[in-house]
C-alpha positions as CSV (number, residue, x, y, z in Angstrom):
1,M,0.1,88.3,-43.9
2,V,2.8,89.4,-46.2
3,N,4.1,93.1,-46.2
4,R,3.6,93.7,-49.8
5,L,4.9,97.2,-49.3
6,K,8.7,95.5,-49.1
7,Y,8.2,93.8,-52.4
8,D,8.8,95.7,-56.0
9,L,7.9,92.8,-57.4
10,I,5.5,89.7,-57.0
11,I,5.5,86.4,-58.7
12,F,3.2,84.0,-58.6
13,D,3.0,80.0,-59.8
14,A,-0.2,79.5,-61.5
15,D,-1.5,76.0,-61.1
16,G,-2.1,75.2,-57.6
17,T,-1.4,78.6,-56.4
18,L,-3.7,80.7,-58.6
19,R,-6.0,78.4,-60.2
20,R,-7.2,74.7,-60.4
21,C,-7.9,72.3,-63.0
22,T,-11.9,71.0,-62.9
23,V,-11.1,68.0,-65.0
24,P,-11.4,65.1,-62.7
25,G,-8.1,62.9,-62.7
26,Q,-6.1,66.0,-64.8
27,V,-3.5,67.8,-62.9
28,C,-3.5,71.1,-65.3
29,P,-5.8,72.8,-67.7
30,N,-5.4,72.0,-71.2
31,A,-8.1,74.4,-72.6
32,P,-10.0,77.2,-71.5
33,G,-13.0,76.4,-69.1
34,Q,-11.0,73.6,-67.5
35,W,-9.9,75.7,-64.7
36,E,-11.1,77.9,-61.9
37,L,-9.6,80.2,-59.4
38,L,-8.8,78.8,-56.0
39,P,-10.2,80.1,-52.8
40,G,-8.9,83.9,-51.5
41,V,-7.2,84.4,-54.5
42,A,-9.5,87.2,-56.5
43,G,-10.1,88.6,-53.0
44,T,-6.4,89.0,-52.3
45,L,-5.1,90.1,-55.6
46,T,-7.8,92.8,-56.4
47,G,-6.8,94.3,-52.9
48,I,-3.6,95.0,-54.0
49,E,-2.5,98.2,-56.1
50,W,-0.5,96.9,-59.0
51,G,1.6,98.9,-61.4
52,S,5.3,99.5,-61.8
53,P,8.0,99.9,-59.3
54,S,9.1,103.2,-61.3
55,R,5.6,104.7,-59.9
56,D,6.0,103.3,-56.3
57,R,3.6,100.1,-57.2
58,T,4.3,96.3,-57.1
59,A,4.4,94.6,-60.1
60,L,2.9,91.5,-60.9
61,G,4.5,88.6,-62.7
62,I,4.0,85.1,-63.6
63,A,6.2,82.1,-63.7
64,S,4.7,78.5,-64.6
65,N,6.2,75.3,-65.8
66,Q,3.6,74.0,-68.8
67,A,4.8,70.9,-69.5
68,G,1.8,70.0,-71.3
69,I,3.3,72.1,-74.0
70,A,5.9,69.3,-74.5
71,R,3.6,66.9,-74.7
72,G,1.3,68.3,-77.4
73,Y,-1.7,68.7,-74.8
74,L,-1.8,72.6,-76.0
75,A,-0.1,75.2,-78.2
76,E,2.3,77.4,-76.4
77,E,0.1,80.5,-77.4
78,L,-2.7,79.0,-75.8
79,A,-0.9,78.0,-72.3
80,R,0.3,81.8,-72.7
81,R,-3.2,83.0,-73.2
82,M,-4.7,80.8,-70.1
83,L,-2.1,82.5,-67.9
84,E,-3.1,85.9,-69.1
85,D,-7.0,85.2,-68.6
86,T,-5.8,84.0,-65.1
87,V,-4.2,87.2,-64.4
88,E,-7.7,88.8,-65.4
89,A,-9.5,86.7,-63.6
90,A,-7.6,87.0,-60.3
91,A,-6.6,90.6,-60.2
92,G,-8.9,92.3,-62.7
93,F,-6.5,93.4,-65.6
94,R,-4.6,92.0,-68.4
95,P,-0.9,91.5,-67.5
96,V,1.6,93.6,-69.1
97,P,3.4,92.1,-72.0
98,G,6.7,90.9,-71.0
99,S,5.1,89.6,-67.5
100,V,4.0,86.4,-67.9
101,E,6.6,83.6,-68.3
102,L,6.3,79.8,-69.1
103,C,8.5,76.9,-69.6
104,P,7.2,74.8,-72.5
105,H,9.8,71.9,-71.8
106,G,9.2,68.7,-70.5
107,T,10.3,67.4,-67.2
108,R,13.1,65.4,-68.5
109,E,14.4,67.9,-71.3
110,G,17.0,69.7,-68.8
111,C,16.3,73.6,-69.4
112,S,17.5,76.3,-67.3
113,C,13.9,77.9,-67.5
114,R,11.8,74.8,-65.6
115,K,11.5,75.4,-61.8
116,P,13.1,74.9,-60.1
117,Q,15.7,76.9,-62.3
118,P,15.5,80.4,-61.8
119,L,15.6,81.5,-65.2
120,M,11.7,82.5,-65.3
121,L,12.2,84.5,-62.1
122,Q,15.2,86.2,-63.1
123,R,13.4,87.1,-66.4
124,L,10.9,88.5,-64.7
125,M,13.1,90.2,-62.3
126,A,15.3,91.8,-65.2
127,F,12.0,92.9,-67.2
128,W,10.6,94.9,-63.9
129,E,14.3,96.0,-63.5
130,T,13.7,94.5,-59.7
131,A,16.1,93.1,-57.4
132,P,15.9,89.7,-56.0
133,E,15.5,91.2,-52.4
134,R,12.8,93.1,-53.5
135,T,11.1,90.3,-55.1
136,L,8.5,87.5,-53.7
137,F,7.6,84.6,-55.3
138,V,4.2,82.6,-54.1
139,G,3.9,79.1,-54.9
140,D,2.8,75.8,-54.0
141,M,5.7,73.2,-55.0
142,A,9.0,72.4,-53.9
143,S,10.1,73.2,-57.2
144,D,8.7,76.9,-56.9
145,R,10.6,77.3,-53.5
146,G,13.9,75.9,-55.2
147,A,13.4,78.5,-58.1
148,A,13.0,81.1,-55.5
149,L,16.3,80.1,-53.5
150,N,18.2,79.6,-56.7
151,A,17.0,83.0,-58.0
152,G,18.0,84.7,-54.7
153,C,14.4,85.9,-53.7
154,E,12.1,85.4,-51.0
155,F,9.4,82.6,-50.9
156,R,6.0,82.4,-49.6
157,W,3.8,79.2,-49.8
158,S,0.1,80.1,-51.5
159,A,-1.4,78.5,-48.5
160,D,0.3,81.1,-46.3
161,F,-0.3,84.0,-48.9
162,F,-3.8,83.6,-49.8
163,P,-6.7,83.5,-46.9
164,G,-8.9,80.5,-47.6
165,D,-12.4,80.8,-48.1
């Protein structure tokens, strides 16, 4: 189990970390109703006292690659809303505006925000005024681990952070 008290900010990847797509053969959801929380996520996240580091609470952030936007599968506004819905289902509250970062670019566009690049994590740390050494990023892919390394923050695999049911 992770000592959450030592982190001012915990950032989560979404797909494969907090939620999974329910459409057979589809990796990521492209519409509401196409996803469900992964086992252990809601129980873990509702047990954390979320808030602001300035109030001695742990802040929550989301950093998610959303290549479906670039491919035309979904609009950026819808992708953002589904990420916010994921936080609400998992943690029991709507995320603070500015605490959800997404990369709308395709895998070959060479942007600075697509994980493993660190820009989404850096933006969240700046938003919450949190240092990398006080930040944890939880994800399920090597690109998530790479983003944490590139941003200078700690990383945990989602399978180690969330207990399975």
